[in-house]
N, C-alpha and C positions, 0 to 999 in steps of 0.2 A: 465496599475500598471503590473509588472511580476517578480517574486517568484521563488526559489526553497522550497519544502517540507521537513517539516526539519525533517526528517525519518532519526534514530541510526538503521541500521542492526542488531548491537551489543548485542542492545537491547532485540531482540528477536524478536518474531510471537506469539501472535497474541499484538498491538502496538498500541498504542492512542494517538493523542495528539490536542491544542488547538494550534488555528493557528490565529492568529487576520488579519488580511484581509479587507482594506478601512476602509467601518466605521462597521464592524460584528466580531466578535470572534467565530472561529467555530470549531468542535471536530471534529477530522479525521479519521477512525477507520481501518485498514489493516491488514488480516489478508491470511491466505492460505490456499487453498485448495486442497490436494491433498491424495489423495488413499494412504490407510495403504500399500498395496506392492509395489505401486513406490514409496515409504518417503526409506522404505527397498533394493530399488534395488539399489539408489540413493548412498543411504550412504554405502552401496557395493562398488556400486564402483568409490566409494569420491568420486564425482561432483557434486555440483552445483545444487539447481531444477531450473532449467531456464519459470518464470512465464507469458512470454509474450511470450511465444514461441507458440500459436495457442495451437495443443489437448492437457493436459495431467495438469498439476497442475497448476495450475491459484492464478496470491492474488485479495480481494477483495476487495473496496473499499467502506469505508460508508462517508457520509455528513451527517453534520448536523447542522445548526445555533442557537446558543445562545439565545432565546429572555430569557423575562425577565415573570421568571412561569417555564419552556417548552423548551425544543429541538427539533425543528424544521427540520423533516426527511426529507433532500434534494436528496440524490444519498445512494441505493448500485448495485452499479454491477461489473461484473470480468473486472479488468485490463486492456485493448487489445494496442503493441505497437505505440505510435506515436497516437494513438485515444484517441479525443480531449473527456473529461466523461465533460460534464457540469453539473452542482452544484448546481441549484439557480443562486445565484448574479459572481459563478466562474463558472472555467476553466481548468478541471486538462489533465493533460498530463505525461504520465510513459514513459518512454524511454531507462530503464534497470530493472531488476527484481529476480534477482542469488541469490537461499537464502539459505545457506547451509543448513542439515536437525539439524545438529545441536542447531540453532539459531531456530527451533519449540519448543515454550515451554521454551525456554533457551537460559542464553550470554553467551556473548563473540566474540571473534573478532575467526571465519573463516571467512572473506571474502565475504561474502554474502555482496550485495553491494543493489540499489535505488536508480534510477534515479528520478525527477519524478516533474515534473515546475506546477506550479498555475498562473493565471490571470480576468484579468476581460474577460470578452466577447467581 
């Protein structure tokens, strides 16, 4: 089984959503880690943050499985382009993550885009 993560970059970051995959429900959280001066420089240049580009700002992914009475933490790490992120019974792969600084703690259509897939290992 393979699917796309339902990331809506226009909703801004941080972002959290529930995902049913197989027999379980997961809570997925995404947030951007960027130095304030990088955000200011990027805003002034009018370009998006490339969060999978290596050094500099990056996307953090956190996954927890919903169990009766509690969330079971499975993963919290930096997303790296095309590198599988195992999270319990899931495997996440991030293909693209470009976020306009206006989508940091804000919503709107500014061309931000996050493409990621999820599959069973």
